[in-house]
N, C-alpha and C positions, 0 to 999 in steps of 0.2 A: 402239723406245723401251723403256727399262727404268724401273722405279719401285721405290721402297722400300716395304716393308710396315710401316714405322713410321709411326704416325699423326702428323699435324702437331702435335697437342696434346702428345704426349710430348716432341717436340723443343723445345717452348716451356716445359717445366717444369710442365705441369698434372698433375693427378691424374685419370686417366681413369675409374677405378671410382667415385670420389666425384662427378665431373662427370656420369657416367651416372645415378647415383642422383638427383641434383638435377633433371636433365632429365626423368626418368621420373615423379618426384613431381609436377612441374608438369603433365605430360601427363595424369596420373591426375586431378588436380584439375579440369582443363579438361573432361574427358569426364564426370566424375561430376556436375558441376553442370548438365549437360544433362538428366540423368535423375533425380538424387536429389530434386529438388524436386517431381516429379509427385505422389508419394504424400502429400505434405504440403499440397497445394492446398486440400483441405477445411478443414483447421485454419487455414490462412492466411486463407481467406475468412471463417471464423467470427470471427477475431480482428480483421481489418482492414475487413471489408465489401468492397463492390465486386465481387460475384460475377460480374457481367456482363463484367468486364475481367480475370478471373482467368487466362484463357489467355495473356494478354500477359506474364505472369511467365516463362513458358517461351519464348514467341515472341521477346520482346525480346532475350533472351540469345542464342538461336540466330541471329537476324538479324545482330547486331553481331559475334559471334565468327566467323561464316562470311564476312562481308563484309570483315573486316580482315586475314584470313590472308595474302593475297598481298602486301599492303603491308608486313607485318612481315618477310617474307622479304627484300624489297629493302632495307628499312631496315637489316637485319642485315648486308647486303653493305657498306653505307656506314659504319655505326657499330660493327660487330662483333657477333658472336652473343651474347656474354656480356652486353654493355650492354643490348641490346634485349630479351633474355630476362628479365633482372632488372627492367627497366622494365615489361614485360608482367605479370610476377608481382606487382609493386608495385601496378599498376592493379587487377589481379584481387583482391588482398587488400584494398585500400581499398574496392573495390566490395562485397566480401563483408561487411566491417564495416558499411557503409552499409545493406546489405540487412537485416542483423540488427537495426539500430537503427530501421528504417522504422516509422512510426506510421500511415501511410495507404497505400492501394493505389497511388496515383500515385507516392508516394515510393519504394515497393518496385520498381515497374516502371522508374523512372528509375535506381535503383541497379543493377538487373539489366542495364540497357542499358550502364551504365558498366563493370560487371563483365565483360560479354561482350566489350567493347572490349579488355580485357586478355587475356581467354581466347583471342582470336585468335592471340596469340603462343605460347600454352602447348602447342599441338599442332604447329604448323608448325615452330617453331624446334628443338624436340628432334629431330624427324624429319630436319631438315637437319644439325644438329650431330652427331648420332650417326653419320651417314654420313661425316663428316669425322674424327671421333675414332678410327674403326677402319678398317683397310685394307679394300680392296674385297672381298677373299676372305671377310671376316667380315660383310660388309654385310647379307646375307640373314639370317644368324643374329641379329644385333643388332636389325634391324628386325622380326624375328619376335617379339622380346620386346615391342615396342611394340604389335604386334597382340594379344598376350596382355593387355596393359594395357587396350587398347580393349575387348576382350571382357569382361574382369573389371569394368570401370567401367560399361559399357553395361548389363549385366545385373544387376550388384551394386548399382547406384545406387538402385533402388527398395527393395532390401533394407536398405541402409544408411540411406536416408531414413526408412523406417518405424521402424527401431530407434531412431534418434536422436530422431525426433518423439515416439515413445511414452515415451522415457526422460527427455528434457530439454525438449521443446518445439521448434516449427519453427524458431525463431531460431538454434538451435545447428547446424542444417544449414549455415548460413553461417559461424557463429563457428568451427567446427572447421577451416575453411580457413585461419585466421590462423596457427596454429603450423606447419601443414604448408607453407604458402606461404613463411613466413619461413625454414623449414629449406631449402626449394628455393633461395631467394635466397642463403643462406649457403653452401651447397654449390657453387652455380654461381659465386658471386663468388670463392670460394677456389680451386676446382679447374678451372674451365673456361678453357682457353687455346687460342684458335684465331686464326689471322691473318685480318685483313680481306681480302676478296676483290674488293671493288667499287671500290677507289680513292676518288677524291673527287668522283665524278659526282653530279649532282643527282638527288634522288629524284623519281620521276614521280608527284607528288601529284594532278595532274589526271587521269591514268589511273586512279589508285586511287579517286578520287571517282566516276568514271564507272562503273567495274566494280562498285563497292560499290552504287551506285544501281541498276544493272541487276539485281544479285543480290537485293537487298532487294525490288525490285518483283516479280521472279519468285516469290520465296518468299511474298510477300503474295497474289499471284494464287492460288498453290496452297493457301495457308492459309485464305483468306477466300472463294474462289470456291465457289459451291454451298452455302455455310454461312451466313456473315454476309450475303453478297450473291449474287444470282443471277448465273449465268455471263454473261448478256447485259446485266447492269446497267452503268450508266455508270462506276461505280467500277472494276469489273474490266476493262472495255474500256480505260479510261484507263491502268490499271496495265500492261496488256498492251502498249499503245502505247509506254509508257515503257520497257519492256524492250527493244523493238525499236530505239527511237530511241537510248537510252543505249548499247546494244550496238554499234550502227553508229558512234556517236561514239567509242566506246572503240577500235574497230578503226582508225578514221581517225587517232586520236591516237597509237596505238602505232606506226603506220607512219611517223610524223613525229618522234616524240620522240627526243632524243639518247640517253637512257638509259631505255628503256621499261620499264614494270612487268612486262610479259610480252613479251619480244622476239618479233617475228613469225617469226624463224627457227626457234623451237621447233616451230611447227606445220608446218614443212616436213619435219621428221624423221618418217619412216614409223612409227617405234616410238611416238612421242608421239601421232601421229594416231590410233593404236589405243588406247594406254594411257589417254588422258584420257576419251574416251567410255565405255570399259570401266570405269574407276574410278567414274564417275558412276552407271552402272547398278548396279555392285556396292554403292555407297553406298545406293541406293534399296532394294535387297534386304536389306541389313543393317538399315536403318531399319524396314522393314515387319516383319521377324522379331523384332527386339529389343523393339519396342513392343507388338505384338499377340499374341505368344506368352504373355506374362504375363496379358494379358486373357483368353485362352482358358483358362489354368490356373485363374484365379479363377472364371470362369463355369462351366466344365465340372466342376471338382472341388471347388468351394466353398472354395478356398484363400484365405487372406489374402495381403496383399502380401509379407509376410516369407516365408511358405510358398512362394509362387509363385517368389520369387527363389531360394530353395534348390532348388526343383524344376527349375530351369534349369541346374543344375550339369552335367549331361551335355553340354549345349551349350557351356558356358563352358570346361570342362576339356578337351574334345576340341579346341576352337578353340585354346586356349593351347598344348596339347601339340603339335598338328600344325604350328601356326605356327612354333614353335621348332625342332622336329625337321626339318621340310621346309627351313627356312632354312639350317640347318647342313649339310644334305645337298647342296643345289644351289648353295650360294654359290660354290664353287670352280669349277664347270663352266660357269656362265652359261647353261645349258640350262633356261630357265624355262618354255618353252611347253608341254611335256608336263605339267608340274605344274599350270600354270594351266588348261589344257584339262580335266585330270582334276578339278580343283576345281570348275569351272563345271558339268561334267556331274554331279558328286556333289551339288552344290547344287540342280540341277534335279530330281534324284531325291528329295532331301530335301523340297523344296516339294511335289512330286507326292505323296509319302507323307503329308505334313501335310494335304493336301486330302482324304485318305481318313478322317481322324479323325472320330469320332462322340462325343457326350457320354459314352457308356458304355465307351469304349476304355480298357482297363487302362493305368495309368500306366507300367508297365514297357515296353509297346510304344511309348508316346510317348517315353520316355527313349531308346530305340534310335534313333528318328527324329531326335530332337534331336542325338544323337551324330553321325548322318550329316550333318546340316546343319553342325555344328561342324567336321567334317573338311573339307567343301567350302570354307567360309569361311577356315579355317586355311591352306589351300593357296593361296588367292587374295589375301587382303587386303594384307599387307605385301610380298608378292612383286611385286605390280603397282607398288608404290612403287619397289622396287629396280630393276625393269625400266626405269622412266622415268629414275631416277637414273643408271643405267649408260649410258643413251643420251645423257646430257647432258655437255657439256664442264664443266670445273671452274668456269668463269666463269658458267655458266648453271645450276649445281646448285641454288642457292637459289630462282631463279625457277621452275625445273622442279618442285622439291619443293613449293613454295608452291602452284603451279597444281594439282598432283595432289591435295594434301591439301584445298585449298579446293573443288575439284570434287567430291571425295568427300563433304565436309560438305554441299555444296549438294544432291548426289544423295540423301544420307541424309534431309535435311529434306523434300525433294520426295517421297521414298518414303513417309515417315510421312503426309504430307498426302494423297497419292494412295490409299494403302491405307485411310486413314481415310474418304475419300470413297466408296470402293467398299464399305466396311463399312456406312456410313450408308445406301447404296442397298440393300444386302442386307437390312438391318433394316426397311426400309419395308414396311408391311403385315403385319408379324409382331407378335404381342403382346409388349410390352416385358418384359424380365426376363433372368436368366442363361441360361435354356434357349435363348432365341432367339439370344443372343450366342454361346453355345457352338456352335450350329449354323451361324452365319454366318461366324465367323472362319476355319474351314477352307476355305470357299468363297472367301474373300478371299485367303488364302495360296496358293490354287491358281494365281493369276496370277503368282506368283513363278517357277513352272516354265517357262512360255514366255519370261519375261524372262531367266531363266538360260540358256536355249537361244540367245537372241539374243547373250548374252555369249559363249557358245561360238563362235558364228560370228565375232564380233569378234576374239576371241583367236586364232582360226585364221589371221588375217592377220598376226600377229607373225612376224618372222623366227625361224629355229630357234635362233639364239644372238644374244645382245645383247652387243656389245663393251663392256667396262668403260672408262669414262673415268677416267684417273688422278686421284686426289684428293690425293695427297701429293707430296712432292718427287720429281722424275724423275731 
């Protein structure tokens, strides 16, 4: 079989650079709004009240954006990448405007839920579309750019949120999404041209509802268990039972659906059987590091949110540089496993070094450790996506990518919750204050090292090379 290296969009008259810019802007907005709000929560509570419900401002967004990702991938097979992406951005922008206009806490939480429903499209669809806009030999390099966007937005979110809140007030955290979102819509509408791949099959809405319900229930267990409710409380046990029941119903449904949301044949592939759990574990490690490293910097060095964001530059810059350079180097060979194994081992070393930190550790040493962690994640994040994409047939590309990105988002949310529970346990019995937090965070991050070693063991099961599935005309 032979294939051309001309991307489908080029043959359809699109403008690939402009389409890429529009997709990346949408992706940036989606990730930023997971992190940019956290630093403004005190101001929001002071303005709207409802301090007891303030955590739902973040949780509502994460739940809906994570739960809808897989559905958007399949909708784009049916209705086209451009139409669904533009619709997702429109929902996101409308939700952002409603967030800025909210006058009560319930209104803001409802608006964040609506905004998250649009955000589900803003990370999944660019990841799919970029793999179709460019030939397979460039896939790793292009997806490396998305890894850089993820790192920049994840760590830069609190920095941007603090600066905007201080300058204009918390409502502008949401209002700034409007011009950027409209720019993403304009670029995608004008430049993105990709053929539909899913024919006229019916969208598996029942499967989407079941998997969304299972994911939301699981996230609520992780978020509320041991905090709002005891682990053995009726609420948590009921949610856990819902996870099992909805998960079983989803598997039953997918085996019988004519056009399933996640075709069961995907899980028969030996590459995907490794890539999906590995991606979930990687997401958990990313979540723990990006959330609790700023906490450590503020507690140990007395930094503000803005200073802490800037102090994470060694992490962000190495993540972005390695993600881009590694993708360019290995894209033509298909030999991902050595790089992935190296990335997991380096990440394990990074978490191990973080566990040795003490409140008096010079920042220059911490910067080196942050750089080590950035190298590890840069080798891992988007290359795992590309491994899964290369193992998929063209007809399954959207379903595979949606599954990988959704699983990573689920893992990230679970990682934040699990690391948070461990931190709460470590702080028990210690006098409250920055000193106790600075001492506890390294002990929490220690658990990233054995988790990364489990990731090494998983990745060792990958084949030495992963065959590329053709994405363009053959």
